[in-house]
C-alpha positions in Angstrom: 43.3 85.3 77.8 46.4 83.1 79.5 46.4 80.3 77.2 50.0 78.0 78.7 52.3 76.6 77.0 55.2 74.6 77.7 57.3 77.5 77.5 55.6 79.9 79.7 55.4 77.6 82.3 59.0 77.3 82.0 60.3 80.3 82.6 56.9 81.1 85.4 59.3 78.1 87.5 62.6 79.6 87.1 61.1 82.4 88.0 60.0 81.3 91.0 62.5 79.1 92.0 65.4 82.2 90.6 63.6 84.1 93.6 63.9 81.1 96.7 68.0 81.1 95.7 68.2 84.4 96.6 70.1 84.1 99.4 67.7 85.0 102.3 67.3 82.1 104.9 69.9 80.0 103.3 72.9 78.7 105.5 76.1 80.4 102.7 77.2 82.8 105.2 76.8 80.6 108.4 79.5 78.5 106.2 82.1 81.4 105.4 81.7 82.8 109.2 83.0 79.4 109.9 85.6 79.1 108.4 86.8 82.8 109.0 86.8 82.1 113.5 88.7 79.1 111.6 91.0 81.1 109.9 91.4 83.6 112.5 92.8 80.9 114.9 95.4 79.8 112.7 96.9 83.4 111.9 96.6 84.3 115.5 98.5 81.2 116.3 101.1 81.3 113.3 101.6 85.2 113.8 103.2 86.3 116.8 101.2 89.6 117.1 97.7 89.6 115.1 95.6 89.7 118.0 97.2 92.6 119.4 96.8 94.2 115.2 92.9 93.0 115.4 92.7 94.3 118.1 93.9 98.4 117.0 92.2 97.8 113.8 88.8 99.8 113.0 87.7 96.6 110.7 89.3 93.3 109.0 88.1 91.2 106.2 89.4 87.5 106.3 89.4 86.0 102.9 89.9 82.1 104.8 90.4 80.3 101.3 91.6 82.1 98.6 93.1 79.8 95.8 95.5 80.7 93.3 96.4 78.9 89.5 98.2 80.3 87.0 99.6 78.7 83.0 100.3 81.5 81.2 96.8 82.5 82.5 96.4 82.6 86.1 93.0 83.8 88.8 91.9 83.9 92.0 89.0 83.3 93.7 88.0 83.5 97.7 85.1 84.9 99.8 85.8 86.0 103.3 84.0 89.0 105.7 84.6 92.0 107.1 84.1 92.2 110.8 83.7 94.9 112.7 84.9 95.0 116.3 85.0 90.9 116.3 80.5 91.0 114.2 80.5 89.7 110.6 78.5 92.6 109.3 79.2 91.9 105.6 80.1 89.9 103.2 83.0 90.0 100.4 84.7 88.5 97.0 88.0 89.1 96.3 89.2 88.2 92.4 92.2 88.2 90.7 93.8 88.1 86.9 97.2 87.8 86.0 99.0 87.0 83.1 103.2 86.0 83.1 105.0 83.1 83.5 103.5 81.5 85.6 103.1 77.6 86.5 100.8 75.8 89.2 98.2 76.2 92.0 98.2 77.6 95.8 95.6 78.0 98.6 96.6 80.4 101.1 94.1 82.4 103.2 94.5 86.7 104.1 93.5 89.2 106.5 93.2 92.6 105.3 93.7 95.1 108.8 92.1 98.5 108.4 93.8 100.5 110.6 91.8 104.0 110.6 88.8 104.3 110.5 88.7 106.3 107.1 90.3 103.9 105.8 87.8 101.4 106.2 84.8 103.2 104.9 86.2 104.4 101.7 87.1 99.7 101.6 83.2 100.2 102.7 82.1 103.0 100.6 83.5 102.3 96.9 82.1 99.1 93.9 84.5 97.4 94.2 88.0 98.7 95.9 91.3 97.3 94.6 94.8 97.3 96.9 96.8 99.1 96.4 101.0 100.1 97.2 99.0 101.9 100.6 99.0 99.2 102.4 102.1 97.3 104.4 102.2 92.9 103.8 103.0 90.2 106.4 103.5 87.2 104.8 104.8 84.0 106.3 106.7 81.2 104.8 107.0 77.9 105.2 110.0 78.1 108.1 110.1 81.4 108.3 109.2 83.0 112.1 107.6 85.5 111.6 105.5 88.2 114.0 103.5 91.7 113.4 105.6 94.1 115.6 102.7 97.1 115.7 105.0 99.7 116.5 106.6 99.5 113.6 103.1 99.6 111.6 101.8 103.2 110.2 99.9 102.0 106.9 96.8 102.8 107.1 96.2 98.8 105.3 98.1 96.4 106.6 97.9 93.1 104.3 98.5 89.6 106.2 99.2 86.4 104.7 99.3 82.6 105.8 98.2 79.2 105.6 99.7 79.2 102.2 100.1 75.3 100.7 100.7 74.1 96.8 103.5 75.3 94.4 102.7 78.3 92.9 105.7 81.5 92.4 105.0 84.4 94.8 101.3 84.9 97.0 100.7 88.8 96.1 97.8 90.9 96.4 98.8 93.3 93.4 96.0 93.5 90.7 93.1 91.9 93.3 89.1 93.6 93.4 87.2 92.8 96.4 83.4 92.6 96.5 80.9 92.7 98.1 77.7 90.2 98.1 74.6 89.8 100.3 75.2 86.0 101.0 
């Protein structure tokens, strides 16, 4: 015997609405891909040699906008796309937490270049990947001329940080966790 109450109706309606927002058919992935396209154009314009780096990489994870805020405790968050052969294959979020002397708000973009198939496969196989000491960093501060010399890079992962805006001390990727998501 089925007796419809307000509670069963609300549970049923809530379940139906939750199923409708499962990400299939929404435009969130397309919006991320568009932002990634813009970020790549900006990186190629700001950092000479980054296009050559992209051509040599087995894959690259582009995070077009990461927002970082801190007041004693700090955190950062962003969404991006893993590109292999120039095509989007997966979506990722990036999250970071920190504690210490910090104050401010900043936005920046970054791209992780996986320079060999092993580093790319390790990244894709992990449930949640953290950037480690084996990554090489390239920063572009305001007023500085930075280029990527691909003949000098020996690291399996190269991180290029660009498009910085706002005021906070440093933009580091240490302690940053990347997690694959469905969009």
